[in-house]
N, C-alpha and C positions, 0 to 999 in steps of 0.2 A: 876531655871526656873521652874514656874508653868505652866501646859498646861490644858486646857480642852478637852475632846473629845466628839464631837456629832455624833453619831451613826445613819446614814440615808439612810443605804443600803438595807433596806428589801423590798420586793416585793408588801407587804400589801394584801397578797392573802386573809387571813381571814377577813379582813376588808372589801374588796370588791370594795374599791376605793383606789387610791394611797395617802396615808397618808401625805407624804412628801409635796404634794401639796395642802393640806386642807388650808383653810384660815381661819383667824379670821379678820374681818373688810376687809382691802386691802392687807394685809400681810399674807405670809404663815406661818404656825406655826414653819416650819423649820427656815424660814428667823428671825423670831422673837425670837427664841432661840438662833442663833449665833449672833445677835445684841445685845441681853441682855447680854450673855457672853463678847462680845467685850467692853460692858460698864463698865467691872470690871477690877480688877488690874491683870488678868492673863496675861502672857507673849504671849501664842499663843493659837489660836482656831484650833484644828484638826477637819475637817469635812470628816467624812468617807462617800463616796457614792458608790452606786452599780448601781442598778437598774434605768433606766431612768436618768441617772447622768447629761446629757445634758439639760433636762427639769429643773432639780433641779438647775442647776447651773444659768440658765437663770432667775429662779424665785427670786434668791436670792437678786440681787441689792446690793451688799455688797462689799466694796472695802477696804479692810484694810490689810497693810503688814502683820499683824499678824494672819490672816486666812490663814490656810494651807489646801488645798484640795488633798485629797487621794482618787482616784477612780479606776476603771477597767483600 
């Protein structure tokens, strides 16, 4: 089994704005990363969330059985 882990749990204190919700076009960078990984042959994508996990989940818009969410 091949897994990909996406780390999206930081508070983005140094950046000054919440990185996980930054966008490129109409999609968040995090959503684009997850979608890209789901487009490969990996067996599962594990998304690790922490700070503002509910906001991040709402922004994803991804529904795939291979996506596993780990949060607080």
